[in-house]
C-alpha positions as a Markdown table, in Angstrom:
| # | Residue | x | y | z |
|---|---|---|---|---|
| 1 | Met | 100.9 | 113.3 | 148.7 |
| 2 | Ser | 102.4 | 111.3 | 151.6 |
| 3 | Val | 104.6 | 113.2 | 154.0 |
| 4 | Phe | 106.7 | 111.4 | 156.6 |
| 5 | Val | 108.4 | 113.2 | 159.5 |
| 6 | Val | 110.8 | 111.5 | 161.9 |
| 7 | Pro | 111.6 | 113.9 | 164.8 |
| 8 | Lys | 115.2 | 113.6 | 166.1 |
| 9 | Arg | 115.3 | 116.0 | 169.1 |
| 10 | Gly | 118.6 | 117.7 | 170.0 |
| 11 | Tyr | 120.2 | 117.2 | 166.6 |
| 12 | Tyr | 121.7 | 120.1 | 164.7 |
| 13 | Lys | 121.4 | 118.6 | 161.2 |
| 14 | Ser | 118.1 | 117.9 | 159.4 |
| 15 | Phe | 117.6 | 116.0 | 156.2 |
| 16 | Ala | 114.9 | 116.0 | 153.5 |
| 17 | Leu | 114.3 | 113.6 | 150.6 |
| 18 | Phe | 111.6 | 114.3 | 148.0 |
| 19 | Ala | 111.0 | 111.4 | 145.6 |
| 20 | Thr | 108.8 | 110.3 | 142.7 |
| 21 | Asp | 107.9 | 106.7 | 141.9 |
| 22 | Tyr | 109.5 | 107.1 | 138.4 |
| 23 | Gly | 112.8 | 105.7 | 137.2 |
| 24 | Gly | 114.9 | 104.8 | 134.3 |
| 25 | Ala | 112.8 | 101.7 | 133.4 |
| 26 | Asp | 109.6 | 103.7 | 133.0 |
| 27 | Gln | 110.0 | 104.3 | 129.3 |
| 28 | Arg | 106.5 | 103.4 | 128.2 |
| 29 | Phe | 103.4 | 104.5 | 130.1 |
| 30 | Lys | 99.8 | 105.5 | 129.7 |
| 31 | Leu | 98.9 | 109.2 | 130.0 |
| 32 | Gly | 95.1 | 109.7 | 129.8 |
| 33 | Glu | 93.9 | 107.3 | 127.1 |
| 34 | Asp | 97.2 | 107.3 | 125.1 |
| 35 | Trp | 100.3 | 105.1 | 125.5 |
| 36 | Ile | 103.5 | 107.2 | 125.3 |
| 37 | Asp | 106.9 | 105.8 | 124.3 |
| 38 | Thr | 109.9 | 107.8 | 125.5 |
| 39 | Pro | 113.6 | 107.5 | 124.7 |
| 40 | Glu | 115.9 | 105.7 | 127.1 |
| 41 | Gly | 117.3 | 108.0 | 129.7 |
| 42 | Val | 114.5 | 110.5 | 130.1 |
| 43 | Ala | 114.1 | 110.1 | 133.9 |
| 44 | His | 117.8 | 110.7 | 134.5 |
| 45 | Phe | 117.7 | 113.7 | 132.1 |
| 46 | Leu | 114.7 | 115.1 | 133.9 |
| 47 | Glu | 116.5 | 114.8 | 137.2 |
| 48 | His | 119.4 | 116.8 | 135.9 |
| 49 | Leu | 117.3 | 119.5 | 134.3 |
| 50 | Leu | 114.9 | 120.1 | 137.1 |
| 51 | Phe | 117.6 | 122.0 | 139.0 |
| 52 | Glu | 117.4 | 124.7 | 136.3 |
| 53 | Thr | 114.6 | 127.2 | 137.2 |
| 54 | Ser | 113.4 | 130.4 | 135.6 |
| 55 | Glu | 115.4 | 132.3 | 138.2 |
| 56 | Gly | 118.7 | 130.4 | 138.0 |
| 57 | Asn | 119.9 | 127.1 | 139.4 |
| 58 | Ala | 118.4 | 125.6 | 142.6 |
| 59 | Leu | 121.5 | 123.7 | 143.4 |
| 60 | Thr | 123.5 | 127.0 | 143.6 |
| 61 | Glu | 120.7 | 128.5 | 145.7 |
| 62 | Leu | 120.7 | 125.6 | 148.1 |
| 63 | Ser | 124.5 | 125.7 | 148.4 |
| 64 | Ala | 124.4 | 129.5 | 149.1 |
| 65 | Asn | 122.0 | 128.7 | 152.0 |
| 66 | Gly | 124.5 | 126.2 | 153.5 |
| 67 | Ala | 122.8 | 123.1 | 152.3 |
| 68 | Ser | 124.5 | 120.1 | 150.8 |
| 69 | Ala | 122.1 | 118.9 | 148.0 |
| 70 | Asn | 122.1 | 116.2 | 145.3 |
| 71 | Ala | 119.8 | 113.8 | 143.4 |
| 72 | Tyr | 119.8 | 110.3 | 141.9 |
| 73 | Thr | 117.8 | 108.3 | 139.5 |
| 74 | Ser | 117.5 | 104.5 | 139.9 |
| 75 | Thr | 115.6 | 101.9 | 137.8 |
| 76 | Asp | 112.3 | 102.7 | 139.5 |
| 77 | Ser | 112.6 | 106.0 | 141.4 |
| 78 | Thr | 114.1 | 109.5 | 141.3 |
| 79 | Ala | 114.9 | 111.4 | 144.5 |
| 80 | Tyr | 116.1 | 114.9 | 145.4 |
| 81 | Tyr | 117.6 | 115.6 | 148.8 |
| 82 | Phe | 119.6 | 117.9 | 151.0 |
| 83 | Glu | 120.9 | 118.3 | 154.5 |
| 84 | Ser | 121.5 | 121.5 | 156.4 |
| 85 | Ile | 122.0 | 122.9 | 159.8 |
| 86 | Asp | 120.7 | 126.4 | 159.3 |
| 87 | Arg | 117.7 | 127.7 | 157.2 |
| 88 | Phe | 116.2 | 124.3 | 156.9 |
| 89 | Thr | 112.6 | 125.4 | 156.2 |
| 90 | Glu | 113.8 | 127.9 | 153.6 |
| 91 | Asn | 115.8 | 125.1 | 151.9 |
| 92 | Leu | 112.8 | 122.8 | 152.0 |
| 93 | Glu | 110.7 | 125.4 | 150.2 |
| 94 | Ile | 113.4 | 125.6 | 147.5 |
| 95 | Leu | 113.4 | 121.8 | 147.1 |
| 96 | Leu | 109.6 | 121.5 | 146.9 |
| 97 | Lys | 109.4 | 124.4 | 144.3 |
| 98 | Phe | 112.0 | 123.3 | 141.8 |
| 99 | Val | 111.0 | 119.7 | 141.8 |
| 100 | Thr | 107.3 | 120.4 | 141.2 |
| 101 | Val | 107.4 | 123.4 | 139.0 |
| 102 | Pro | 109.4 | 122.5 | 135.8 |
| 103 | Tyr | 111.1 | 125.0 | 133.6 |
| 104 | Phe | 112.5 | 123.6 | 130.3 |
| 105 | Thr | 113.6 | 125.5 | 127.2 |
| 106 | Ser | 115.1 | 124.2 | 123.9 |
| 107 | Glu | 118.4 | 125.9 | 124.9 |
| 108 | Ser | 118.6 | 124.2 | 128.3 |
| 109 | Val | 117.7 | 120.8 | 126.8 |
| 110 | Ala | 120.4 | 121.2 | 124.2 |
| 111 | Ser | 123.0 | 122.2 | 126.8 |
| 112 | Glu | 122.1 | 119.3 | 129.1 |
| 113 | Gln | 122.4 | 116.9 | 126.1 |
| 114 | Gly | 126.0 | 117.8 | 125.8 |
| 115 | Ile | 126.7 | 117.3 | 129.5 |
| 116 | Ile | 124.9 | 114.0 | 129.7 |
| 117 | Lys | 126.6 | 112.8 | 126.5 |
| 118 | Gln | 129.9 | 113.1 | 128.2 |
| 119 | Glu | 128.6 | 111.3 | 131.3 |
| 120 | Ile | 127.4 | 108.4 | 129.0 |
| 121 | Leu | 130.7 | 108.2 | 127.2 |
| 122 | Met | 132.5 | 108.0 | 130.5 |
| 123 | Cys | 130.2 | 105.2 | 131.6 |
| 124 | Glu | 130.8 | 103.3 | 128.4 |
| 125 | Asp | 134.6 | 103.3 | 129.3 |
| 126 | Asp | 133.9 | 102.0 | 132.8 |
| 127 | Pro | 134.5 | 98.2 | 133.1 |
| 128 | Asp | 131.9 | 97.8 | 135.9 |
| 129 | His | 129.2 | 99.6 | 133.9 |
| 130 | Cys | 129.9 | 97.4 | 130.8 |
| 131 | Leu | 130.0 | 94.3 | 132.9 |
| 132 | Tyr | 126.7 | 95.0 | 134.6 |
| 133 | Tyr | 124.7 | 96.0 | 131.5 |
| 134 | Gly | 126.3 | 93.1 | 129.5 |
| 135 | Leu | 124.8 | 90.8 | 132.1 |
| 136 | Met | 121.4 | 92.6 | 132.0 |
| 137 | Gln | 121.3 | 92.3 | 128.2 |
| 138 | Ser | 122.1 | 88.6 | 128.4 |
| 139 | Leu | 119.5 | 87.9 | 131.1 |
| 140 | Phe | 116.6 | 90.0 | 129.6 |
| 141 | Lys | 115.1 | 90.1 | 126.1 |
| 142 | His | 112.5 | 92.8 | 126.6 |
| 143 | Asn | 112.6 | 94.3 | 130.1 |
| 144 | Pro | 114.1 | 97.9 | 130.2 |
| 145 | Leu | 116.6 | 96.7 | 132.8 |
| 146 | Arg | 118.6 | 95.9 | 129.7 |
| 147 | Thr | 119.2 | 99.6 | 129.2 |
| 148 | Ser | 121.3 | 102.1 | 131.1 |
| 149 | Val | 119.4 | 104.5 | 133.4 |
| 150 | Ala | 121.3 | 107.3 | 131.7 |
| 151 | Gly | 120.3 | 106.2 | 128.2 |
| 152 | Ser | 122.6 | 106.2 | 125.2 |
| 153 | Val | 124.0 | 109.1 | 123.1 |
| 154 | Asp | 121.4 | 108.4 | 120.4 |
| 155 | Ser | 118.5 | 108.2 | 122.8 |
| 156 | Ile | 119.1 | 111.4 | 124.7 |
| 157 | Ala | 119.5 | 113.2 | 121.3 |
| 158 | Gln | 115.7 | 112.5 | 120.8 |
| 159 | Ile | 114.7 | 114.2 | 124.1 |
| 160 | Thr | 112.8 | 117.5 | 123.7 |
| 161 | Ser | 111.3 | 119.9 | 126.2 |
| 162 | Glu | 107.9 | 118.4 | 125.2 |
| 163 | Thr | 109.1 | 114.9 | 126.2 |
| 164 | Leu | 110.2 | 116.2 | 129.6 |
| 165 | Tyr | 106.9 | 118.1 | 130.2 |
| 166 | Asp | 105.0 | 114.9 | 129.3 |
| 167 | Cys | 107.0 | 112.8 | 131.8 |
| 168 | His | 106.8 | 115.4 | 134.5 |
| 169 | Asn | 103.0 | 115.7 | 134.1 |
| 170 | Ala | 102.7 | 111.9 | 134.2 |
| 171 | Phe | 104.9 | 111.2 | 137.2 |
| 172 | Tyr | 105.7 | 114.4 | 139.2 |
| 173 | His | 102.3 | 114.9 | 140.7 |
| 174 | Pro | 101.5 | 114.6 | 144.4 |
| 175 | Ser | 99.8 | 111.2 | 144.4 |
| 176 | Asn | 102.9 | 109.6 | 142.8 |
| 177 | Met | 105.4 | 111.4 | 145.1 |
| 178 | Ala | 106.5 | 111.3 | 148.8 |
| 179 | Leu | 108.5 | 113.5 | 151.1 |
| 180 | Cys | 110.4 | 112.4 | 154.1 |
| 181 | Val | 112.1 | 114.7 | 156.7 |
| 182 | Val | 114.3 | 113.7 | 159.6 |
| 183 | Gly | 115.6 | 116.1 | 162.2 |
| 184 | Asp | 114.7 | 118.4 | 165.1 |
| 185 | Val | 111.7 | 119.7 | 163.2 |
| 186 | Cys | 108.0 | 120.3 | 163.9 |
| 187 | Pro | 105.8 | 117.8 | 161.9 |
| 188 | Asn | 102.9 | 120.3 | 161.6 |
| 189 | Glu | 105.3 | 123.0 | 160.2 |
| 190 | Ile | 106.6 | 120.6 | 157.6 |
| 191 | Leu | 103.1 | 119.7 | 156.6 |
| 192 | Asp | 102.1 | 123.4 | 156.3 |
| 193 | Ile | 105.1 | 124.2 | 154.1 |
| 194 | Thr | 104.3 | 121.2 | 151.8 |
| 195 | Gln | 100.6 | 122.1 | 151.5 |
| 196 | Asn | 101.4 | 125.7 | 150.7 |
| 197 | Ile | 104.0 | 125.0 | 148.0 |
| 198 | Val | 103.3 | 121.6 | 146.3 |
| 199 | Pro | 100.8 | 122.3 | 143.4 |
| 200 | Arg | 97.4 | 120.6 | 143.9 |
| 201 | Lys | 97.0 | 118.7 | 140.7 |
| 202 | Ala | 95.1 | 115.5 | 140.1 |
| 203 | Gly | 96.7 | 112.3 | 139.0 |
| 204 | Gly | 97.1 | 108.7 | 139.9 |
| 205 | Lys | 99.6 | 105.9 | 139.5 |
| 206 | Pro | 100.5 | 105.9 | 135.8 |
| 207 | Gln | 100.1 | 102.5 | 134.0 |
| 208 | Arg | 103.5 | 101.3 | 132.9 |
| 209 | Asp | 104.6 | 98.7 | 130.3 |
| 210 | Tyr | 107.9 | 96.8 | 130.8 |
| 211 | Gly | 107.5 | 94.7 | 127.7 |
| 212 | Pro | 106.3 | 91.1 | 127.2 |
| 213 | Pro | 106.7 | 88.6 | 130.0 |
| 214 | Glu | 110.2 | 87.2 | 130.2 |
| 215 | Leu | 111.1 | 83.5 | 130.2 |
| 216 | Leu | 113.1 | 82.4 | 133.2 |
| 217 | Gln | 115.9 | 81.2 | 130.9 |
| 218 | Pro | 118.4 | 84.0 | 129.9 |
| 219 | Asp | 118.1 | 85.6 | 126.5 |
| 220 | Thr | 121.7 | 84.7 | 125.7 |
| 221 | Pro | 124.3 | 82.6 | 127.6 |
| 222 | Gly | 126.5 | 85.5 | 128.3 |
| 223 | Phe | 128.6 | 88.6 | 127.4 |
| 224 | Ser | 132.3 | 89.2 | 127.1 |
| 225 | Lys | 134.5 | 92.1 | 126.3 |
| 226 | Val | 138.2 | 93.0 | 126.4 |
| 227 | Met | 139.0 | 96.3 | 128.2 |
| 228 | Asp | 142.0 | 98.0 | 129.8 |
| 229 | Ile | 141.9 | 96.3 | 133.3 |
| 230 | Ser | 144.5 | 94.4 | 135.3 |
| 231 | Leu | 142.4 | 91.3 | 136.3 |
| 232 | Pro | 139.3 | 89.7 | 134.8 |
| 233 | Ile | 136.0 | 90.6 | 136.4 |
| 234 | Phe | 132.8 | 88.6 | 136.1 |
| 235 | Leu | 129.1 | 88.6 | 137.1 |
| 236 | Ala | 126.9 | 85.6 | 137.0 |
| 237 | Gly | 123.2 | 86.4 | 137.1 |
| 238 | Cys | 120.3 | 84.1 | 137.8 |
| 239 | Lys | 116.7 | 85.1 | 136.8 |
| 240 | Ser | 113.8 | 84.1 | 139.1 |
| 241 | Thr | 110.0 | 84.7 | 139.3 |
| 242 | Pro | 109.2 | 88.2 | 140.6 |
| 243 | Ile | 106.3 | 88.8 | 143.0 |
| 244 | Pro | 104.3 | 92.1 | 143.2 |
| 245 | Ala | 105.5 | 94.9 | 145.4 |
| 246 | Ser | 104.2 | 94.1 | 148.9 |
| 247 | Arg | 105.2 | 93.0 | 152.4 |
| 248 | Asp | 105.8 | 89.5 | 151.0 |
| 249 | Ala | 108.2 | 90.9 | 148.4 |
| 250 | Phe | 110.1 | 92.8 | 151.2 |
| 251 | Lys | 110.3 | 89.7 | 153.3 |
| 252 | Leu | 111.8 | 87.9 | 150.3 |
| 253 | Glu | 114.4 | 90.6 | 150.0 |
| 254 | Ile | 115.4 | 90.1 | 153.6 |
| 255 | Ile | 115.4 | 86.3 | 153.2 |
| 256 | Ser | 117.6 | 86.7 | 150.1 |
| 257 | Ala | 120.2 | 88.9 | 151.9 |
| 258 | Ile | 120.5 | 86.3 | 154.7 |
| 259 | Ser | 120.5 | 83.4 | 152.2 |
| 260 | Leu | 123.3 | 84.9 | 150.1 |
| 261 | Asp | 125.4 | 85.8 | 153.1 |
| 262 | Cys | 125.1 | 82.1 | 154.3 |
| 263 | Leu | 125.8 | 80.8 | 150.8 |
| 264 | Ala | 128.6 | 83.1 | 149.6 |
| 265 | Gly | 129.1 | 86.0 | 152.0 |
| 266 | His | 132.5 | 86.7 | 153.6 |
| 267 | Ser | 131.7 | 84.5 | 156.6 |
| 268 | Ser | 130.7 | 81.5 | 154.4 |
| 269 | Ser | 132.7 | 78.4 | 153.8 |
| 270 | Leu | 132.5 | 78.9 | 150.1 |
| 271 | Tyr | 134.1 | 82.3 | 150.3 |
| 272 | Phe | 136.9 | 81.2 | 152.6 |
| 273 | Glu | 137.7 | 78.3 | 150.2 |
| 274 | Leu | 137.6 | 80.4 | 147.1 |
| 275 | Tyr | 139.7 | 83.1 | 148.8 |
| 276 | Asp | 142.3 | 80.7 | 150.2 |
| 277 | Glu | 142.7 | 79.1 | 146.7 |
| 278 | Gly | 143.2 | 82.6 | 145.2 |
| 279 | Leu | 140.1 | 82.3 | 143.0 |
| 280 | Val | 138.4 | 85.5 | 144.4 |
| 281 | Ser | 139.4 | 88.7 | 146.2 |
| 282 | Ser | 137.7 | 90.6 | 148.9 |
| 283 | Asp | 135.4 | 92.3 | 146.4 |
| 284 | Phe | 133.5 | 89.1 | 145.7 |
| 285 | Ser | 129.8 | 89.6 | 146.6 |
| 286 | Ala | 126.2 | 88.4 | 146.0 |
| 287 | Ser | 122.9 | 90.2 | 145.9 |
| 288 | Tyr | 119.3 | 89.9 | 145.0 |
| 289 | Asp | 117.1 | 92.5 | 143.3 |
| 290 | Ser | 113.4 | 92.7 | 142.4 |
| 291 | Ser | 111.9 | 95.6 | 140.5 |
| 292 | Val | 110.0 | 96.6 | 137.3 |
| 293 | Gly | 108.6 | 93.1 | 136.7 |
| 294 | Ala | 111.8 | 91.2 | 137.1 |
| 295 | Ala | 113.8 | 89.4 | 139.8 |
| 296 | Tyr | 117.4 | 88.2 | 139.7 |
| 297 | Thr | 120.4 | 87.3 | 141.8 |
| 298 | Ile | 124.0 | 88.3 | 141.0 |
| 299 | Phe | 127.3 | 86.8 | 142.1 |
| 300 | Gly | 130.6 | 88.4 | 141.0 |
| 301 | Gly | 134.0 | 90.0 | 141.5 |
| 302 | Glu | 137.6 | 89.8 | 140.3 |
| 303 | Thr | 138.9 | 86.4 | 139.4 |
| 304 | Arg | 141.3 | 84.8 | 136.9 |
| 305 | His | 139.1 | 81.7 | 136.6 |
| 306 | Pro | 135.4 | 82.8 | 136.3 |
| 307 | Glu | 134.4 | 79.3 | 135.0 |
| 308 | Arg | 135.8 | 77.6 | 138.1 |
| 309 | Val | 134.2 | 80.1 | 140.4 |
| 310 | Leu | 130.8 | 79.7 | 138.8 |
| 311 | Asp | 131.1 | 75.9 | 138.9 |
| 312 | Arg | 131.8 | 76.1 | 142.7 |
| 313 | Ile | 128.9 | 78.5 | 143.2 |
| 314 | Asn | 126.5 | 76.1 | 141.4 |
| 315 | Lys | 127.7 | 73.2 | 143.5 |
| 316 | Glu | 127.2 | 75.2 | 146.7 |
| 317 | Ile | 123.7 | 76.1 | 145.6 |
| 318 | Leu | 122.9 | 72.4 | 145.1 |
| 319 | Arg | 124.3 | 71.6 | 148.5 |
| 320 | Phe | 122.3 | 74.3 | 150.2 |
| 321 | Ser | 119.1 | 73.2 | 148.4 |
| 322 | Glu | 119.5 | 69.8 | 149.9 |
| 323 | Tyr | 121.0 | 70.4 | 153.3 |
| 324 | Gly | 120.3 | 74.0 | 154.1 |
| 325 | Pro | 122.6 | 76.5 | 155.9 |
| 326 | Asp | 124.9 | 75.8 | 158.8 |
| 327 | Pro | 122.7 | 76.6 | 161.9 |
| 328 | Ser | 125.4 | 78.5 | 163.8 |
| 329 | Leu | 126.3 | 80.6 | 160.7 |
| 330 | Phe | 122.6 | 81.3 | 160.0 |
| 331 | Ser | 122.1 | 82.5 | 163.6 |
| 332 | Arg | 125.2 | 84.8 | 163.5 |
| 333 | Ile | 124.1 | 86.3 | 160.2 |
| 334 | Lys | 120.5 | 87.0 | 161.5 |
| 335 | Lys | 122.0 | 88.8 | 164.5 |
| 336 | Ala | 124.3 | 90.8 | 162.2 |
| 337 | Ala | 121.4 | 91.8 | 160.0 |
| 338 | Leu | 119.5 | 93.0 | 163.0 |
| 339 | Gly | 122.5 | 95.0 | 164.2 |
| 340 | Ser | 122.9 | 96.5 | 160.7 |
| 341 | Tyr | 119.2 | 97.5 | 160.7 |
| 342 | Val | 119.5 | 99.2 | 164.1 |
| 343 | Arg | 122.7 | 101.1 | 163.1 |
| 344 | Ser | 120.9 | 102.4 | 160.0 |
| 345 | Phe | 119.0 | 104.7 | 162.3 |
| 346 | Asn | 122.2 | 106.6 | 162.8 |
| 347 | Ser | 121.9 | 107.8 | 159.2 |
| 348 | Phe | 119.2 | 110.3 | 158.3 |
| 349 | Glu | 119.7 | 109.5 | 154.7 |
| 350 | Ala | 119.1 | 105.8 | 155.3 |
| 351 | Ile | 116.0 | 106.5 | 157.4 |
| 352 | Cys | 114.5 | 108.6 | 154.6 |
| 353 | Gly | 115.5 | 106.2 | 151.9 |
| 354 | Asn | 114.0 | 103.2 | 153.7 |
| 355 | Ile | 110.7 | 104.9 | 154.4 |
| 356 | Ile | 110.3 | 106.2 | 150.9 |
| 357 | Asp | 111.2 | 102.8 | 149.3 |
| 358 | Ala | 108.8 | 101.1 | 151.5 |
| 359 | His | 106.0 | 103.5 | 150.7 |
| 360 | Phe | 106.5 | 103.1 | 146.9 |
| 361 | Arg | 106.7 | 99.3 | 147.3 |
| 362 | Asn | 103.6 | 98.9 | 149.6 |
| 363 | Tyr | 105.2 | 97.8 | 152.9 |
| 364 | Asp | 106.3 | 99.3 | 156.2 |
| 365 | Ser | 110.0 | 99.5 | 156.7 |
| 366 | Phe | 109.6 | 99.5 | 160.5 |
| 367 | Glu | 108.5 | 95.8 | 160.2 |
| 368 | Thr | 112.1 | 94.8 | 159.4 |
| 369 | Gln | 112.8 | 93.6 | 163.0 |
| 370 | Ser | 109.7 | 91.4 | 163.2 |
| 371 | Ile | 110.3 | 90.0 | 159.7 |
| 372 | Leu | 113.9 | 89.2 | 160.6 |
| 373 | Ala | 112.8 | 87.4 | 163.8 |
| 374 | Ser | 110.4 | 85.2 | 161.7 |
| 375 | Ile | 112.9 | 84.0 | 159.2 |
| 376 | Thr | 114.0 | 80.3 | 159.5 |
| 377 | Glu | 116.7 | 78.1 | 158.1 |
| 378 | Ser | 114.0 | 76.5 | 155.8 |
| 379 | Asp | 113.4 | 80.0 | 154.3 |
| 380 | Val | 117.0 | 80.0 | 153.2 |
| 381 | Thr | 116.7 | 76.5 | 151.8 |
| 382 | Asp | 113.6 | 77.5 | 149.9 |
| 383 | Phe | 115.2 | 80.6 | 148.5 |
| 384 | Cys | 118.1 | 78.5 | 147.1 |
| 385 | Cys | 115.6 | 76.0 | 145.6 |
| 386 | Asn | 113.3 | 78.5 | 144.1 |
| 387 | His | 115.5 | 81.4 | 143.0 |
| 388 | Leu | 118.9 | 80.0 | 142.2 |
| 389 | Ser | 118.5 | 77.6 | 139.3 |
| 390 | Pro | 121.8 | 77.0 | 137.4 |
| 391 | Gly | 119.7 | 76.7 | 134.2 |
| 392 | Asn | 118.5 | 80.3 | 134.6 |
| 393 | Met | 122.0 | 81.8 | 134.7 |
| 394 | Ala | 124.0 | 84.0 | 132.3 |
| 395 | Val | 127.6 | 85.2 | 132.7 |
| 396 | Ser | 129.2 | 88.5 | 131.9 |
| 397 | Ile | 133.0 | 88.7 | 131.7 |
| 398 | Ile | 135.5 | 91.5 | 131.1 |
| 399 | Thr | 139.1 | 90.4 | 130.4 |
| 400 | Pro | 142.3 | 92.4 | 130.2 |
| 401 | Lys | 143.9 | 93.4 | 127.0 |
| 402 | Ala | 146.8 | 91.2 | 125.9 |
| 403 | Asn | 150.2 | 92.7 | 126.7 |
């Protein structure tokens, strides 16, 4: 298991993040010689239930020790973390134990099903949740990005303690996990604690299946729903060709962030024009993501005229593809990106998250500065040409109920 320690001398607080390369999209995988299909939402369910131990609840124990702890499940990873000022090594031992030594019973599974059912029902009433997954289901025909990380009421009802043990055995072993600690700590002490507690069990990277290859064209043109909101909200998503997790994929993520800031960020001419015309509000944004065999860019926010906004976005994409970004804007955004990266070192959580993400995706997060320096205006133009094709777009819209 990889262990990363970032000493920060003179700080009172320390932070630990313990993660596995396993997320909501990992629903079908190979364990030994057999392929296993699991219900939607198992990774998230497992995250919740691992806090329950044979001796009680690890979250309660960490809180009693003065630690602030939590966990999250994303599409491709699950992480458990805490920060504390006192009793850090004791808290680290608790973290390592409850994550690596599971304790599930039929009673605890049934109880958690009721809790997560309520969470899912709340999400289904959330306009932003419906908007996002409406877009994912429009863009993708097979990829598990279509499904909520939390699963559905029907899918979590199929989860058993055997399901959870199978997934824990497949993904929660040392070679598929990583620990990162930041604070005024001794690296050798952290390593000794880890070696003494984490079970030594063999395992490798599980083989995963995300379904048949996707076409670049969306599965359906779009999604729409009426909900109790004050203004319409929309997301336009554009599929593109993914590349394997690597330094090149990381560089593309940085290029995408600069490109989308130049194209539609709050300093762009497009944003100023749309905002001045009352077509978008300050929540308008754009982002690129690449994971689990898929890549896509999303534009969206509140607007009374989603069709007009989408038309203007597509026109700006075509203009960028031909002429590229404004040089002065490009320079400012590169400098701002570097400043944001430097400021991220003020956050222990950001340091840990960046290091772990990089480890799981096969690159070095400390190369960010050199990669930023190498990006050119032509990279922005290439991103628009290669990843923002209007023919690969779908639109998700939530409109208000009629008065």
